[in-house]
C-alpha positions, 0 to 999 in steps of 0.5 A: 527874871525880876520881873517874872519872880515878882509876879510869882511872888505876887500869885502866891500871894493871891493865892496865901490870901485867896486860901487863908479865906476859902481853904478850911472850908474847900478842905471841909468840903472835901473831908465830907464828899470822902466821908460820905463815900467811904460811909455810904460804901460802909452802909451798903456792905452792911446792909448786903451783910444783913440781907446775906443773914436774913436770907440763911433765917428765911430758908430755914424758916420755909423749912420750918412752914414746910414741916408745920413747926408752928413754934419755931416757926413763930421764932424764927419769924421773931428773930427776923423782925428782930434782928433784920427788920428792915429786910423784906425777909423780915416782912416775908417772914411774919406772913409766912408765920401767921399763916402757919400760927393761923392755921393752928388756931393760934390767933394771938400769934398770928396776930402779932407777928401780922401787926407788926408787917402790916404796920413796918414792914418794908414793902408797901404791897406787903404791907397792904396784904399783912392788913388783910389777913390781920383783919381775916384774925380779927374777924377769926377772935370776934373783934369785928369792929377792929376787922373793918377798921384793918379793911379801911380804905380798901386798896387800889389794885389786885387786893381791892377784891380781896378787901370787899370779900372780907369786908363782906364777911365782918359785915355779915356776922355782924348780921348787916345783909344790905351793907355786907351785899354792898362790899360783895358786889363791890368786890363783883364789880372789882372783878369785872375786868378779870379773866376766868382765872377768877371764876372760883372766887366769882362763883364762891361770891355770888353765892354768898350773895345768894345765901343772903337772900335766901 
């Protein structure tokens, strides 16, 4: 038994020495893992709560849009941007609000919210859409150089046609007929693989080209 006691004492001594060297490190790692896990759960809970709150504001905003209440729509979108900027609802709200302001010819308010959505919005596709609509607002304000800057570069994918089409509109407004023609032709090229669903847009762009030739 004494032999075993001696061996146990040696093992305990070795363990104490090892723990003295690495114990604090292990405790730190365990604490970091625990804190990280708890922090992630708290952040996830916070994000879920933010999304729920933003969803309630967004629902109210949609109702205001349906009633075409421009001021309330603008204020609700502003609330989403200021309090829930990291949510998708904030970006969608800015786009919806800008549409109402645009229809009411309140281009300054539309521009304010579209600039935020284009720069700081969460979703990449919606950022591109906001950039397109912002260029349309700038065209209405006569800021054609700024509008062209917003349209460069044109994105790949579904929005490319719209970007090229609007770029043609801006160039035509500047009296640059040949460049407008090239932009509208590029828009038609981007529509070449689209089916009959794009026929109205294709016809509209062709009418623009014919108006330059006439």
